[in-house]
DOSE-399944 format. One line per field, with one value per atom (N, C-alpha, C): residue in one letter; x, y, z; atom name. Coordinates in steps of 0.001 Angstrom, whole numbers, padded with zeros to 6 digits. Layout:
residuo (a,...)
x (X,...)
y (Y,...)
z (Z,...)
atomo (CA,...)
This chain:
residuo (m,m,m,k,k,k,i,i,i,l,l,l,i,i,i,v,v,v,d,d,d,d,d,d,d,d,d,p,p,p,a,a,a,v,v,v,v,v,v,d,d,d,f,f,f,f,f,f,v,v,v,q,q,q,v,v,v,a,a,a,e,e,e,t,t,t,q,q,q,d,d,d,v,v,v,p,p,p,t,t,t,p,p,p,d,d,d,t,t,t,a,a,a,k,k,k,s,s,s,g,g,g,e,e,e,e,e,e,a,a,a,m,m,m,a,a,a,r,r,r,v,v,v,v,v,v,n,n,n,n,n,n,q,q,q,y,y,y,d,d,d,l,l,l,v,v,v,t,t,t,l,l,l,d,d,d,i,i,i,r,r,r,m,m,m,p,p,p,g,g,g,a,a,a,s,s,s,g,g,g,l,l,l,d,d,d,i,i,i,l,l,l,s,s,s,v,v,v,v,v,v,r,r,r,n,n,n,m,m,m,c,c,c,p,p,p,h,h,h,a,a,a,i,i,i,i,i,i,a,a,a,i,i,i,i,i,i,s,s,s,g,g,g,h,h,h,f,f,f,p,p,p,e,e,e,n,n,n,i,i,i,l,l,l,e,e,e,e,e,e,a,a,a,a,a,a,h,h,h,c,c,c,a,a,a,d,d,d,i,i,i,m,m,m,l,l,l,e,e,e,k,k,k,p,p,p,v,v,v,k,k,k,l,l,l,e,e,e,v,v,v,l,l,l,t,t,t,t,t,t,l,l,l,i,i,i,r,r,r,s,s,s,a,a,a,r,r,r,s,s,s,i,i,i,r,r,r,s,s,s,e,e,e,l,l,l,d,d,d,s,s,s,l,l,l,r,r,r,t,t,t,l,l,l,d,d,d,s,s,s,f,f,f,e,e,e,q,q,q,k,k,k,k,k,k,l,l,l,a,a,a,r,r,r)
x (086613,087929,088950,090133,091207,092294,092736,093551,094727,095920,097120,097730,097862,098440,099741,100853,102158,102668,102773,103309,103717,104768,105056,104511,103787,103108,101754,101501,100152,099087,099506,098362,097813,098981,098562,097862,098245,097530,096171,095978,094503,093610,094344,093515,093147,094020,093735,092614,092785,091782,090302,090468,089044,088475,089198,088664,088213,089015,088548,086981,087000,085774,084539,084878,083822,083446,084090,083875,083472,083063,082593,083413,084756,085623,085936,086055,086228,087700,087908,088885,090238,090862,092427,093444,094118,095316,096218,097022,098202,099527,100567,101974,102794,103565,104466,105927,106168,107436,107402,108508,108497,108281,109154,109090,107607,107038,105700,104713,104904,104123,104430,105532,105894,105164,105180,104472,102880,102320,100962,100773,101625,101519,101483,102369,102494,101249,100508,099438,098163,097919,096778,096984,095737,095920,095061,095797,095098,094809,093792,093210,093827,094467,094963,096071,097231,098404,098960,099220,099852,101173,102190,103674,104387,104654,105643,106932,107698,109115,109951,109999,110786,110242,110640,110209,111538,111478,112672,112728,114072,114110,113866,113080,112964,111968,112116,111363,110275,109379,108406,109194,110133,110856,111484,112139,112770,111890,110486,109679,108735,108743,107891,107834,108750,108786,108165,108429,107994,106558,106071,104669,103945,104411,103886,103686,104811,104673,103741,103514,102724,101421,100970,099596,099548,099507,099688,098409,097425,096176,095859,096638,096408,096826,096157,096616,097611,098807,100043,100506,100092,100533,101675,102747,103952,103625,103649,103365,104582,104780,105949,105832,106501,106640,108037,108679,110110,110461,110211,110620,112204,112839,114285,114270,115430,115380,115259,115905,116055,114855,113874,112640,111855,111887,110981,110953,112291,112376,112145,112379,112147,110724,110102,108347,107640,108346,107539,107228,108004,107923,106930,106839,106016,104883,104766,103786,102854,101767,100588,100613,100852,100843,101732,102213,103194,102367,102143,101539,102335,102219,103002,102044,102715,102003,101878,100681,099545,098687,098105,097261,095992,095457,094007,092971,092032,090911,090282,090073,089570,090297,091674,092647,092461,092361,092265,091089,090012,088558,088565,089297,089269,090120,091199,092009,091199,090514,089628,088451,087818,086690,087360,088582,089235,089616,090199,090476,089239,088089,086952,086315,086542,086088,086923,088318,089042,088618,088396,088001,086695,085787,084574,084733,085494,085780,086389,087368,087894,087049,086248,085184,084251,083703,082799,083473,084869,085332,085581,085793,086041,084601,083466,082210,081597,082255,081875,081764,080799,080888,082063,082283,083295,083128,081937,081647,081808,081493,082026,083423,084079,085585,086149,085761,086394,085995,084995,084756,085645,086000,086890,088286,088657,090017,090206,089420,089660,090186)
y (097407,096429,096808,096922,097371,096143,096052,094873,095741,095295,095543,094356,094455,093460,093815,093171,093462,092502,092840,091853,092412,092012,092644,091915,090874,090214,090469,091413,091864,090821,089515,088538,088185,088158,087808,088769,090196,090915,091115,091132,091163,089923,088652,087702,087981,088279,088847,089893,090832,092052,091376,090746,090132,089247,088309,087585,088559,089594,090401,091120,091736,092174,091193,089980,088969,088829,089138,089085,090390,091292,092729,093495,093244,094180,095305,096602,097568,097482,097852,097687,097881,096638,096645,097697,097995,098761,097971,098280,097386,098183,097313,097887,096853,097162,096494,096380,096989,096625,097063,096505,096738,098308,099216,100578,101278,100771,101291,100930,099643,099157,099804,100309,100999,102427,103053,104229,104090,102938,102550,102503,101827,101336,102576,103490,104615,105423,105425,106102,105366,104035,103305,102178,101852,100472,099586,098453,097355,096155,095287,094165,093080,092998,091932,092456,091862,092311,091005,091171,089927,090349,089684,090047,089066,089597,088634,088639,087564,087536,088063,087756,088173,089317,090630,091649,092552,093338,094427,095282,095662,096512,095729,096496,095718,094620,093432,092269,092336,091366,091277,090937,090042,089883,091127,091985,093242,093973,094182,094956,094362,092928,092387,092878,092988,093483,094902,095649,097108,096973,096327,096116,095589,094684,093933,095149,095959,097063,098012,098370,099496,099044,097622,097007,096006,096191,095158,094084,094443,093722,092945,093350,092776,091198,090537,089238,089487,088920,089122,087664,087555,086339,086589,085930,085829,084823,085414,084440,084280,083097,083170,081675,081744,080616,079979,080497,080091,080583,079493,079936,079598,080436,080190,079488,078698,077799,078683,079767,080570,081512,081384,082208,081773,080640,080013,080849,081040,081911,083163,083853,085278,085375,084781,084858,084426,083476,083070,084131,085078,086165,087278,087343,088521,088156,086998,086692,085794,085724,084863,083422,083666,082426,082657,081471,081441,080524,081164,080521,080300,079159,079104,079459,080003,080325,079180,078984,079694,079671,080679,080526,080275,079109,078743,079697,079523,080634,080329,079088,078999,079509,079362,079812,081401,082116,083525,083927,083114,083712,083406,082474,082192,083281,083784,085025,086128,086514,087534,087448,086388,086280,086353,085759,086010,087258,088145,089535,090337,089876,090685,090285,088975,088659,089470,089462,090068,091686,092220,093715,093846,092872,093145,093070,092052,091871,093162,093803,094784,096105,096182,097311,097225,095878,095474,096056,095721,096193,097694,098278,099765,100510,099796,100541,100286,099396,099238,100645,100731,102138,101923,103239,103229,102364,102446,101588,099960,099647,098211,097910,099010,098904,098680,099612,099609,098330,097653,096210,095346,095451,094524,094638,095880,096121,095577,095208,094684,093440)
z (106741,106766,105650,105888,104960,104793,103506,103178,102259,102658,101784,101056,099888,098955,098470,098958,098531,097622,096283,095433,094015,093520,092040,090915,091278,090058,089900,088888,088673,088593,088115,088182,089608,090411,091863,092436,092358,092799,092234,090949,090498,091019,091109,091681,093166,093931,095315,095553,094587,094478,094275,093237,092667,093952,094512,095702,096791,097302,098162,097901,096535,096212,096191,095986,096057,097451,098315,099810,100457,099554,099960,100682,100171,100946,099789,100336,099381,098619,097427,096877,097743,097828,098545,098222,098926,098652,098109,097298,096628,096739,096673,096599,095868,094953,093996,094554,095909,096539,097978,098800,100085,100500,099764,099874,099829,098611,098547,099619,100103,101125,102426,102789,103789,103928,102579,102703,102761,102365,102788,104213,104778,106355,107138,106934,107756,107740,106521,106597,106947,107029,107194,108152,108907,109561,108797,108541,107964,108656,108094,108986,108451,107219,106614,105549,105759,104977,104196,102963,102370,101757,102099,101797,100971,099617,098944,099433,099408,099844,098682,097594,096520,095541,095748,095099,094927,093790,093534,094817,095211,096411,097628,098650,099979,099719,100196,100145,101286,101270,102300,103792,103769,104902,105323,104598,104986,105777,105449,106066,106959,107210,108044,109475,110159,111549,111793,110784,110632,110537,109360,109390,110542,111151,112522,113533,113686,114616,114382,112850,112622,112489,112393,112240,113154,114436,115467,115429,114873,115063,113649,112783,111289,111119,110349,110008,109008,109141,108000,107553,106340,105505,104558,104819,103884,102918,101817,100484,099477,099001,097962,097419,096271,095543,095863,096673,096982,098278,099164,100685,101143,101465,101965,103181,103323,104667,105838,105786,107125,107476,106873,107003,108259,108646,109668,110873,111406,112675,112612,111605,111384,111234,110564,110237,111242,112195,113240,114370,114414,115316,114874,113569,113079,112129,111438,110630,111107,110662,111296,110448,109202,108464,107177,106747,105304,104387,103319,102329,100881,100232,098991,097767,096905,095585,094716,094062,094116,095154,095638,096953,096467,097187,096805,097262,096515,096794,097983,098662,099738,100983,100788,101948,101906,100797,100640,101241,101021,101529,103040,103526,105076,105686,105143,105595,105816,104650,104698,105719,105816,106783,108287,108469,109745,110175,109149,109323,109545,108935,109165,110544,111173,112482,113447,113268,114296,114299,113179,113128,113929,113730,114471,115862,116176,117760,118373,117635,118085,118248,117073,117164,118189,118537,119641,121041,121208,122392,122799,121407,121592,121682,121601,122019,123219,124046,125449,126223,126946,127891,128805,129229,130299,131505,132026,133157,133031,131542,131393,131156,130652,130592,131884,132939,134224,134698,134727,135253,134623,133278,132665,133078,133457,133893,135301,135977,137401,137317)
atomo (N,CA,C,N,CA,C,N,CA,C,N,CA,C,N,CA,C,N,CA,C,N,CA,C,N,CA,C,N,CA,C,N,CA,C,N,CA,C,N,CA,C,N,CA,C,N,CA,C,N,CA,C,N,CA,C,N,CA,C,N,CA,C,N,CA,C,N,CA,C,N,CA,C,N,CA,C,N,CA,C,N,CA,C,N,CA,C,N,CA,C,N,CA,C,N,CA,C,N,CA,C,N,CA,C,N,CA,C,N,CA,C,N,CA,C,N,CA,C,N,CA,C,N,CA,C,N,CA,C,N,CA,C,N,CA,C,N,CA,C,N,CA,C,N,CA,C,N,CA,C,N,CA,C,N,CA,C,N,CA,C,N,CA,C,N,CA,C,N,CA,C,N,CA,C,N,CA,C,N,CA,C,N,CA,C,N,CA,C,N,CA,C,N,CA,C,N,CA,C,N,CA,C,N,CA,C,N,CA,C,N,CA,C,N,CA,C,N,CA,C,N,CA,C,N,CA,C,N,CA,C,N,CA,C,N,CA,C,N,CA,C,N,CA,C,N,CA,C,N,CA,C,N,CA,C,N,CA,C,N,CA,C,N,CA,C,N,CA,C,N,CA,C,N,CA,C,N,CA,C,N,CA,C,N,CA,C,N,CA,C,N,CA,C,N,CA,C,N,CA,C,N,CA,C,N,CA,C,N,CA,C,N,CA,C,N,CA,C,N,CA,C,N,CA,C,N,CA,C,N,CA,C,N,CA,C,N,CA,C,N,CA,C,N,CA,C,N,CA,C,N,CA,C,N,CA,C,N,CA,C,N,CA,C,N,CA,C,N,CA,C,N,CA,C,N,CA,C,N,CA,C,N,CA,C,N,CA,C,N,CA,C,N,CA,C,N,CA,C,N,CA,C,N,CA,C,N,CA,C,N,CA,C,N,CA,C,N,CA,C,N,CA,C,N,CA,C,N,CA,C,N,CA,C,N,CA,C,N,CA,C,N,CA,C,N,CA,C,N,CA,C,N,CA,C,N,CA,C,N,CA,C,N,CA,C,N,CA,C,N,CA,C,N,CA,C,N,CA,C,N,CA,C)
């Protein structure tokens, strides 16, 4: 399972990384800006992506639709301490959940478990033999 944490606050990143590691997730990838996140998304498929709204350069909202297109099966969580009024419509099309900072431990562990479950289901589907796949296609 792969996680990408996009936030310019080192304390938030450290907290998310620590929680992921307690959930037996290999060290998550991190990015401090939208541009850095885009470079990671181009080269990796993620199961969970957390995007901060306010960052220097490209914000989480600026890259949201691209991240969704590049990682269509990922859970994408928009995270911010300050949600602008106009975020609802834009995020509703691309994000799965919007969370206010500080994110609670229980919420973050639920996100990780959900991403793991989705990854497991996708892996199970991909291991079906071709005969079973043909039966499902009917």
